[in-house]
C-alpha positions as CSV (number, residue, x, y, z in Angstrom):
1,M,18.8,-25.1,29.9
2,T,17.1,-26.7,27.5
3,L,18.5,-27.3,24.0
4,V,16.8,-25.9,20.8
5,N,18.4,-27.7,17.8
6,T,19.5,-24.8,15.4
7,V,19.9,-21.4,15.1
8,A,17.7,-21.8,12.3
9,D,14.9,-23.0,14.9
10,L,15.6,-20.5,17.6
11,V,15.0,-17.4,14.9
12,G,11.7,-19.2,13.6
13,R,10.8,-19.1,17.5
14,T,11.7,-16.1,18.6
15,L,9.8,-14.3,15.6
16,A,7.1,-16.7,16.6
17,E,6.9,-15.6,20.3
18,L,7.1,-11.6,19.3
19,G,4.0,-11.9,17.3
20,V,4.8,-12.2,13.7
21,G,1.8,-12.4,11.8
22,Y,2.2,-14.2,8.3
23,T,5.5,-15.3,6.2
24,F,5.4,-15.6,2.5
25,G,7.9,-17.1,0.5
26,V,9.6,-19.5,-1.9
27,V,11.4,-22.2,-0.1
28,G,15.0,-23.1,-1.5
29,S,17.9,-25.4,0.6
30,G,19.1,-22.0,2.1
31,N,15.7,-21.0,3.8
32,F,14.4,-24.4,4.1
33,T,14.8,-24.8,7.7
34,V,13.9,-21.6,9.0
35,T,10.5,-21.6,7.3
36,N,9.7,-24.5,8.8
37,A,10.6,-23.6,12.0
38,L,8.6,-20.8,11.9
39,R,5.6,-22.9,10.8
40,R,6.2,-25.4,13.3
41,H,6.3,-22.4,16.1
42,G,2.7,-21.2,14.6
43,V,3.2,-18.9,11.9
44,P,1.2,-19.2,8.8
45,F,2.9,-19.8,5.6
46,V,1.8,-19.4,2.1
47,A,4.3,-20.5,-0.5
48,A,4.7,-18.0,-3.2
49,R,5.7,-18.7,-7.0
50,H,8.1,-15.8,-7.2
51,E,10.1,-14.0,-4.4
52,G,8.9,-10.7,-6.0
53,G,5.6,-12.1,-5.2
54,A,6.3,-13.1,-1.6
55,A,7.6,-9.8,-0.6
56,T,4.7,-8.0,-1.9
57,M,2.3,-10.7,-0.2
58,A,4.1,-9.9,3.0
59,D,3.9,-6.0,2.3
60,A,0.3,-5.5,1.7
61,Y,0.1,-8.1,4.7
62,A,1.7,-6.0,6.8
63,R,-0.3,-3.1,6.0
64,M,-3.6,-4.5,5.8
65,S,-3.2,-6.5,9.4
66,G,-1.5,-3.8,11.6
67,T,1.4,-6.5,12.3
68,V,4.8,-7.1,11.4
69,A,5.2,-9.9,8.3
70,V,7.9,-11.8,7.1
71,V,9.1,-12.3,3.8
72,T,11.7,-15.7,3.6
73,T,14.3,-16.2,0.7
74,H,16.9,-18.4,-0.5
75,Q,20.0,-17.0,-0.5
76,G,21.8,-14.4,-3.7
77,C,19.2,-14.9,-6.4
78,G,16.5,-15.6,-4.1
79,L,17.1,-12.3,-2.5
80,T,17.3,-10.6,-6.1
81,N,13.8,-11.7,-7.2
82,A,12.3,-10.3,-4.1
83,L,13.9,-7.0,-4.7
84,T,11.3,-5.1,-6.4
85,G,9.1,-6.3,-3.4
86,I,11.3,-5.0,-1.0
87,T,12.2,-1.5,-2.2
88,E,8.5,-1.0,-2.5
89,A,8.2,-2.1,1.2
90,A,10.7,0.0,2.2
91,K,9.5,2.9,0.6
92,S,6.4,2.6,1.7
93,R,7.9,2.4,5.7
94,T,6.4,-1.4,5.9
95,P,7.0,-3.0,9.1
96,L,8.4,-6.0,7.4
97,I,11.5,-8.6,8.4
98,V,13.0,-10.1,4.9
99,L,14.5,-13.2,6.6
100,T,17.2,-14.2,4.0
101,A,19.6,-17.1,4.0
102,D,23.0,-15.8,3.5
103,T,26.5,-17.7,2.0
104,A,28.7,-18.6,4.9
105,G,31.8,-16.5,5.8
106,A,34.4,-19.2,4.6
107,A,32.2,-18.7,0.9
108,V,34.1,-16.6,-0.7
109,Q,33.4,-18.5,-4.3
110,S,30.1,-19.6,-3.9
111,N,27.9,-18.8,-6.7
112,F,25.4,-17.5,-4.5
113,K,27.6,-14.6,-2.8
114,I,26.6,-10.8,-3.1
115,D,27.2,-8.5,-0.6
116,Q,23.2,-9.1,0.6
117,D,24.0,-6.1,3.5
118,G,24.8,-3.4,0.7
119,L,21.8,-4.9,-1.4
120,A,19.5,-4.0,1.5
121,R,20.9,-0.6,1.9
122,S,20.6,0.1,-1.4
123,V,16.8,0.2,-1.8
124,G,16.7,2.0,1.6
125,A,15.8,-1.2,3.7
126,V,18.0,-1.7,6.9
127,A,20.6,-4.4,7.0
128,E,20.4,-6.7,10.3
129,R,22.5,-10.4,10.7
130,V,22.2,-13.4,13.0
131,H,26.0,-13.2,13.9
132,S,26.0,-16.1,16.1
133,A,24.2,-18.8,18.4
134,D,24.7,-17.2,21.5
135,S,23.6,-14.0,20.2
136,A,20.7,-14.9,17.6
137,V,17.9,-14.2,20.1
138,A,19.0,-10.5,20.8
139,D,19.6,-10.1,16.9
140,T,16.2,-11.4,15.9
141,V,15.0,-9.0,18.7
142,R,16.6,-6.0,17.4
143,A,15.4,-6.8,13.9
144,F,12.1,-7.2,14.4
145,T,12.4,-4.4,17.2
146,T,13.4,-1.6,14.6
147,A,11.0,-3.2,11.9
148,W,8.2,-2.5,14.5
149,R,9.0,0.5,16.0
150,E,10.9,2.4,13.4
151,R,8.3,1.2,10.5
152,R,11.3,0.1,8.3
153,T,11.7,-3.0,6.3
154,V,14.7,-5.0,7.8
155,V,16.5,-7.2,5.7
156,L,18.0,-9.9,8.8
157,N,20.6,-11.8,6.7
158,L,21.3,-15.8,8.4
159,P,24.2,-17.3,7.3
160,L,24.2,-20.7,6.6
161,D,27.0,-21.7,9.0
162,V,25.3,-19.9,12.0
163,Q,21.8,-21.8,10.8
164,S,23.2,-25.0,11.6
165,Q,24.8,-23.7,15.1
166,I,23.6,-25.5,17.7
167,A,21.8,-23.0,20.2
168,A,21.0,-22.9,23.8
169,S,17.5,-21.9,24.3
170,A,17.6,-18.3,26.3
171,N,15.0,-17.0,28.1
172,M,12.5,-15.7,25.0
173,P,11.6,-12.3,24.4
174,P,8.4,-10.5,25.5
175,N,5.4,-9.7,23.8
176,A,6.1,-7.0,20.6
177,P,7.5,-3.9,21.9
178,A,5.2,-1.1,22.5
179,L,5.2,1.5,19.9
180,Q,6.1,4.6,21.2
181,H,3.8,7.8,20.3
182,I,6.3,10.9,20.2
183,R,4.6,14.0,21.5
184,P,4.5,17.3,19.8
185,D,7.1,20.0,21.5
186,G,5.3,22.2,23.4
187,I,6.6,25.6,21.4
188,A,5.5,24.0,18.0
189,L,2.5,23.0,19.5
190,E,1.6,26.4,20.4
191,K,2.5,27.8,17.0
192,F,0.4,25.0,15.4
193,L,-3.0,26.5,17.5
194,E,-2.3,30.3,16.8
195,L,-2.0,28.9,12.7
196,L,-5.6,27.3,13.1
197,A,-6.9,29.9,15.1
198,A,-6.3,32.2,12.4
199,A,-7.4,29.9,9.6
200,D,-10.5,30.7,7.6
201,R,-10.7,27.4,5.6
202,P,-8.3,24.7,6.6
203,V,-7.9,21.3,4.9
204,F,-6.3,18.4,6.5
205,V,-4.5,15.3,4.2
206,A,-3.5,12.3,6.6
207,G,-1.1,10.4,4.6
208,R,0.5,6.7,5.6
209,G,1.9,7.8,8.9
210,A,-1.4,9.0,9.9
211,R,-3.2,5.4,9.1
212,D,-3.9,5.0,12.9
213,A,-4.8,8.5,13.9
214,G,-7.8,9.1,11.7
215,P,-10.4,9.3,14.8
216,E,-8.2,12.0,16.4
217,I,-7.5,14.0,13.2
218,A,-11.1,14.1,12.3
219,E,-12.0,15.2,15.6
220,L,-9.7,18.2,15.5
221,A,-10.8,19.2,11.9
222,R,-14.5,18.9,13.4
223,H,-13.3,21.2,16.2
224,T,-11.3,23.6,14.2
225,G,-13.5,23.6,10.9
226,A,-10.9,21.7,8.4
227,L,-12.2,19.4,5.6
228,V,-10.4,15.9,5.5
229,A,-8.5,14.1,2.5
230,T,-6.2,11.6,2.4
231,S,-2.9,10.6,0.1
232,A,-3.8,7.7,-2.1
233,V,-2.5,5.5,0.8
234,A,-4.8,6.3,3.1
235,N,-7.6,6.1,1.1
236,G,-11.0,5.5,2.9
237,L,-9.7,6.8,6.3
238,F,-12.5,9.5,6.4
239,H,-14.9,7.6,4.5
240,S,-18.1,8.6,6.6
241,D,-17.1,11.7,7.4
242,P,-19.5,14.7,5.2
243,F,-16.6,16.8,5.4
244,S,-14.4,14.6,3.2
245,L,-12.8,15.0,0.1
246,G,-11.3,11.7,-0.8
247,I,-7.8,11.3,-2.1
248,S,-5.9,14.5,-2.7
249,G,-3.8,15.1,-5.9
250,G,-4.2,13.4,-9.1
251,F,-7.2,11.0,-8.2
252,S,-9.0,14.0,-7.1
253,S,-12.3,15.1,-8.7
254,P,-12.8,18.7,-9.8
255,R,-14.7,19.8,-7.2
256,S,-12.3,18.3,-4.6
257,A,-9.2,19.8,-6.0
258,E,-10.9,23.1,-6.2
259,L,-11.5,23.1,-2.4
260,I,-8.1,21.9,-1.4
261,A,-6.7,24.4,-3.7
262,G,-9.1,27.2,-1.4
263,A,-7.8,26.7,1.5
264,D,-5.5,29.0,3.8
265,L,-3.8,26.5,5.7
266,V,-3.0,22.9,4.7
267,V,-2.0,20.5,7.5
268,G,0.1,17.6,6.4
269,W,-0.6,14.5,8.6
270,G,2.1,11.7,8.4
271,C,1.9,12.9,4.5
272,A,4.6,13.8,2.1
273,L,2.7,16.3,0.4
274,N,4.6,15.3,-2.6
275,M,3.9,15.8,-6.2
276,W,1.3,13.3,-6.3
277,T,-0.4,14.4,-3.6
278,M,-0.3,18.0,-4.2
279,R,-0.4,18.0,-8.1
280,Q,3.5,19.4,-8.5
281,G,2.2,21.9,-5.8
282,H,-1.1,23.2,-7.5
283,L,-3.2,22.6,-4.9
284,I,-1.2,24.6,-2.4
285,G,-2.3,28.2,-3.2
286,K,0.7,31.0,-3.7
287,D,-0.7,32.5,0.2
288,T,-1.5,29.0,1.6
289,T,0.3,28.6,4.9
290,V,1.6,24.6,5.4
291,V,1.8,22.8,8.3
292,Q,3.9,19.1,8.1
293,I,3.4,16.9,11.3
294,D,5.6,13.5,10.7
295,L,7.8,11.2,13.2
296,D,11.0,11.5,10.7
297,S,12.1,15.2,10.9
298,A,13.8,14.1,7.7
299,A,10.5,14.2,6.0
300,L,9.5,18.0,7.0
301,G,10.0,20.3,4.2
302,A,11.2,17.7,2.1
303,H,9.5,17.8,-1.0
304,R,8.4,21.6,-0.9
305,P,8.6,24.7,1.5
306,I,6.7,24.6,5.0
307,H,5.5,27.3,7.3
308,L,5.8,24.9,10.5
309,G,7.0,21.5,10.9
310,I,6.5,19.6,14.1
311,V,8.0,16.2,15.1
312,G,5.3,13.8,16.4
313,D,3.1,11.1,16.4
314,S,-0.1,12.0,14.6
315,A,-2.3,10.7,16.8
316,A,-0.4,11.9,19.6
317,T,-0.3,15.6,18.1
318,A,-4.2,16.2,17.5
319,I,-4.7,14.5,21.1
320,D,-2.6,17.5,22.2
321,A,-4.1,19.8,20.2
322,L,-7.9,18.8,21.3
323,D,-6.8,19.3,24.9
324,A,-5.7,22.6,24.7
325,L,-9.0,23.8,22.9
326,D,-11.0,21.7,25.2
327,K,-12.7,24.9,26.3
328,A,-12.5,26.6,22.9
329,P,-15.9,26.9,20.8
330,V,-16.1,24.6,18.1
331,R,-15.4,26.6,14.6
332,V,-17.4,26.3,11.2
333,G,-14.4,27.5,9.4
334,Y,-14.8,25.9,5.7
335,R,-17.4,23.5,7.2
336,T,-20.3,25.4,5.9
337,D,-23.5,24.1,4.9
338,A,-22.9,25.3,1.0
339,V,-19.4,23.6,1.3
340,R,-21.2,20.2,3.1
341,D,-23.8,19.8,0.4
342,S,-21.1,20.5,-3.0
343,I,-19.3,18.0,-1.4
344,A,-22.2,15.3,-0.9
345,T,-23.2,16.0,-4.9
346,E,-20.3,17.0,-6.8
347,S,-17.0,15.8,-4.8
348,K,-16.7,11.8,-6.1
349,W,-16.2,10.9,-9.8
350,S,-19.3,9.0,-9.7
351,Q,-20.7,12.2,-9.7
352,V,-19.3,13.8,-12.4
353,P,-20.8,13.4,-16.1
354,F,-18.8,12.2,-18.8
355,E,-18.7,10.9,-23.0
356,D,-19.3,7.5,-22.6
357,L,-16.7,5.9,-24.8
358,S,-17.7,2.2,-25.0
359,T,-18.7,0.4,-28.0
360,E,-20.0,-2.7,-29.2
361,H,-16.8,-4.4,-28.5
362,S,-15.3,-2.6,-25.4
363,I,-16.8,-1.0,-22.3
364,D,-15.1,2.5,-20.8
365,P,-13.4,2.3,-18.0
366,R,-15.6,4.7,-16.2
367,L,-18.7,3.0,-16.8
368,L,-17.2,-0.5,-16.1
369,S,-16.2,0.5,-12.8
370,L,-18.8,2.5,-11.8
371,E,-21.0,-0.9,-12.6
372,L,-18.8,-2.8,-10.4
373,D,-19.3,-0.3,-7.8
374,T,-22.6,-1.3,-7.7
375,I,-22.7,-5.1,-8.0
376,L,-19.4,-5.5,-5.1
377,P,-20.8,-5.7,-1.4
378,T,-19.6,-2.7,0.3
379,E,-17.5,-4.6,2.7
380,R,-14.5,-5.1,0.3
381,T,-11.0,-4.3,-0.4
382,V,-9.0,-2.9,-3.4
383,S,-5.5,-3.6,-4.5
384,V,-4.4,-1.6,-7.4
385,D,-1.5,-2.4,-9.7
386,S,0.4,0.7,-11.6
387,G,-0.5,1.8,-15.1
388,N,-2.6,4.5,-17.2
389,F,-5.9,2.5,-15.9
390,M,-4.8,3.0,-12.2
391,G,-7.0,5.9,-11.6
392,Y,-10.4,4.3,-12.2
393,P,-10.7,1.6,-9.6
394,S,-9.2,4.2,-7.1
395,A,-11.3,6.7,-7.7
396,Y,-14.9,4.8,-8.3
397,L,-15.0,1.9,-6.3
398,S,-15.4,2.9,-2.9
399,V,-13.5,1.3,0.3
400,P,-15.7,1.3,4.1
401,D,-12.3,2.4,5.5
402,H,-8.3,2.5,5.7
403,F,-8.1,-1.4,5.5
404,G,-9.9,-1.4,2.7
405,F,-7.4,0.1,0.2
406,C,-4.0,-1.5,-0.6
407,F,-2.0,0.6,-2.8
408,T,1.5,-0.6,-3.6
409,Q,2.8,2.4,-5.6
410,A,5.9,4.0,-3.9
411,F,8.1,2.3,-6.4
412,Q,6.0,2.9,-9.2
413,S,6.4,-0.4,-10.5
414,I,3.8,-2.7,-12.3
415,G,3.8,-5.9,-12.0
416,L,2.8,-5.8,-7.9
417,G,-0.9,-5.8,-8.2
418,L,-1.8,-9.5,-8.1
419,A,0.5,-10.3,-5.1
420,T,-0.6,-7.1,-3.3
421,A,-4.1,-8.6,-3.6
422,I,-3.3,-11.9,-2.1
423,G,-1.6,-10.8,1.3
424,T,-4.8,-8.4,1.4
425,A,-7.0,-10.8,1.5
426,L,-5.3,-12.9,4.1
427,A,-5.0,-10.0,6.1
428,Q,-8.7,-9.2,5.7
429,P,-10.5,-12.4,5.5
430,D,-13.9,-11.2,6.1
431,R,-14.0,-8.5,3.2
432,L,-14.5,-9.6,-0.7
433,P,-10.7,-8.9,-1.7
434,V,-10.6,-7.0,-5.4
435,A,-7.4,-6.7,-7.5
436,A,-7.8,-4.0,-10.4
437,L,-4.5,-4.6,-12.4
438,G,-3.9,-3.3,-16.2
439,D,-3.2,-6.3,-18.5
440,G,0.5,-5.6,-18.9
441,G,0.7,-5.6,-14.9
442,F,-1.3,-9.5,-14.9
443,L,0.9,-11.0,-17.5
444,M,4.1,-9.6,-15.4
445,G,2.6,-11.0,-12.1
446,I,0.4,-14.0,-13.1
447,S,2.9,-16.5,-12.0
448,E,0.8,-15.9,-8.5
449,L,-2.5,-16.5,-10.0
450,E,-1.7,-20.5,-9.3
451,T,-1.2,-19.3,-5.4
452,V,-4.4,-17.6,-5.9
453,A,-6.3,-20.9,-7.6
454,R,-4.0,-22.8,-4.8
455,L,-5.4,-21.0,-1.9
456,K,-9.1,-20.8,-3.0
457,L,-9.2,-17.4,-2.4
458,P,-12.7,-15.9,-3.9
459,L,-10.9,-12.7,-5.1
460,L,-12.2,-10.7,-8.3
461,I,-9.5,-9.7,-10.4
462,V,-10.3,-7.0,-13.0
463,V,-8.1,-6.9,-15.9
464,Y,-8.6,-3.3,-17.3
465,N,-7.4,-5.0,-20.8
466,D,-6.3,-2.4,-23.5
467,S,-3.4,-4.5,-24.7
468,A,-0.5,-2.0,-24.3
469,Y,1.5,-0.3,-21.3
470,G,-1.4,2.3,-21.7
471,A,0.8,4.9,-19.8
472,E,3.3,4.9,-22.7
473,V,0.8,4.5,-25.7
474,H,-0.9,8.1,-24.2
475,H,2.4,10.0,-23.1
476,F,3.9,9.5,-26.4
477,T,1.9,11.1,-28.6
478,D,4.1,12.6,-31.3
479,P,2.0,11.1,-34.3
480,D,5.7,9.9,-36.0
481,T,6.3,8.3,-32.9
482,D,6.7,4.5,-33.2
483,R,4.6,2.7,-30.3
484,T,4.9,-1.0,-31.6
485,T,7.5,-1.6,-28.4
486,V,4.3,-1.2,-26.2
487,T,1.2,-2.7,-28.0
488,F,0.2,-6.1,-28.1
489,P,-2.1,-8.2,-29.9
490,D,-5.6,-9.3,-27.9
491,T,-4.9,-11.9,-25.3
492,D,-7.3,-14.2,-24.0
493,L,-7.1,-13.7,-20.4
494,A,-10.2,-15.3,-19.5
495,A,-8.9,-18.4,-20.9
496,I,-5.2,-17.9,-19.4
497,A,-6.9,-18.0,-15.9
498,R,-9.1,-21.0,-16.5
499,G,-5.7,-22.8,-17.6
500,Y,-4.8,-21.8,-13.9
501,G,-7.9,-23.0,-12.1
502,A,-9.4,-19.8,-11.7
503,D,-13.0,-19.0,-13.6
504,G,-12.4,-16.5,-16.3
505,L,-15.0,-13.8,-17.8
506,T,-14.8,-11.7,-21.0
507,V,-16.3,-8.4,-20.6
508,R,-17.1,-5.8,-23.4
509,T,-20.1,-4.6,-22.4
510,A,-22.2,-3.7,-19.4
511,R,-24.5,-6.5,-20.1
512,D,-21.6,-9.1,-19.4
513,L,-21.4,-8.0,-15.8
514,D,-24.6,-10.3,-15.1
515,A,-22.3,-13.0,-14.6
516,V,-20.4,-11.0,-12.0
517,R,-23.6,-10.4,-10.2
518,T,-24.2,-14.2,-9.9
519,W,-19.9,-14.9,-9.0
520,V,-20.6,-12.3,-5.9
521,S,-23.9,-14.1,-5.0
522,G,-22.3,-17.0,-4.0
523,P,-20.5,-19.4,-2.9
524,R,-17.1,-17.7,-4.4
525,S,-15.4,-20.5,-3.9
526,G,-12.7,-19.6,-5.9
527,P,-11.1,-16.7,-8.1
528,L,-12.7,-15.2,-11.0
529,V,-10.8,-13.0,-13.6
530,I,-12.4,-10.6,-15.7
531,D,-10.8,-10.1,-18.9
532,A,-12.2,-6.3,-19.6
533,K,-11.7,-5.2,-22.9
534,I,-11.6,-1.2,-22.3
535,S,-12.0,1.7,-24.5
536,S,-9.4,3.5,-25.0
537,D,-9.8,6.9,-23.0
538,G,-6.8,8.9,-24.9
539,G,-4.7,9.3,-21.7
540,S,-6.6,9.3,-18.1
541,W,-6.8,12.6,-16.6
542,W,-4.6,11.7,-13.8
543,L,-2.0,10.5,-16.2
544,A,-1.5,13.9,-17.5
545,E,-0.8,15.4,-13.8
546,A,1.8,12.4,-13.5
547,F,3.8,12.8,-16.1
548,K,4.3,16.3,-15.5
549,G,6.6,15.1,-12.8
550,H,8.4,12.6,-14.9
């Protein structure tokens, strides 16, 4: 039996054979050997500047590539540095391996010693461990299988004393285990079909769990006369459907919100139907029937009462429903000519009139977003950070499909947007990557601007700069409130960007965007940071909705 040098090498080789797509990390002494093992066995590696950024890059890459990604960290402090990104991934059910070193079992006094298993479980991740040289392959396959089949973030601990053990090369694992498409229960499916038959105005809302079921859901919607919409994380799934309402929830346009609220049947496909997607429940009428379809039985009815819960894969459920309706006539339902015409002319935010708040020194964020939408090529990805600004790129920048929009917002942390855009850019290299950030989030995650410049990514970084943590400024509206803790002097972010090796541009008026047109036309050999000095919106429309749930 051929010997592999160490367990660290065997773990790296096993993950490579299983088909992980990319590795991100900050390399320290604890994860040096296993990171090089991954590289040696063909897994590309990106060196981040902070473990938090590395975790978010891996999260975004996994979401936007459809493959399992890896983030690798040093024991103790490396893992805690990555924790916010890991929490976001865990809450988002991202298939991700956090391959972290751990202290040796006997090193009870080590400065790096923490309860890494407990830490992982506390944020919703699955804790796994490589126990020995004999079990290394089985332990690694188990962690990968959990991540892939169950769509979970798995923290795979690799203790230092186990890493260095000499390991015999076992038979390598087969290709990645196939996902199991769980079919719905027959009785539940029959009840679902009855509800569809009784509905005159059905609306389907697809979420994260249905991102791989777009064609099947769209066909069932066509057959049953349903309008289609998505949660924010599935934005773009029904981009070309003339009966698509776009994002359901706080980002909905007035007309889209009106049509969703007018439904007599709402079906959530892999969608939590939470306060964000349903506007605290205001998008569900008091007499509306609610159906929820999810692989996780615990998700059914978790956020609101439902009339029917179906445990099943979204695509499999839609296919089974279509098979049962094979000889039934196609229904008009909510898909009337009048509704289609109103969607075409009123459902997009770009079609909603607004008072331009631009001044000589600042640009209205709506105007900025509209102008960028016309400048940028259709084949793009948009990664959005958190903040008062976030509705503008989400609502005004169109995307070609669900692989064009990455929204790391399950933990509602600011500062993840730039790292999100790096992972997205690597997952979708044939599209122009766009990062939409607030000034607070940009400065919080700015260490990864060096990573962008080093990789020479043609990334357009749009900073909606109001020199504040805008959400707090606009939320605490009492005139006697002291807001100096959340407002800051104007910062020349374009100059800072140039210091990192990127191009920098200050935008105060629409005329200043001519330089963006020049950059887009090529050769786009590196990143461009737009420091957009935006006018105050007095608090964005979506913010008012969001804070109702706080």
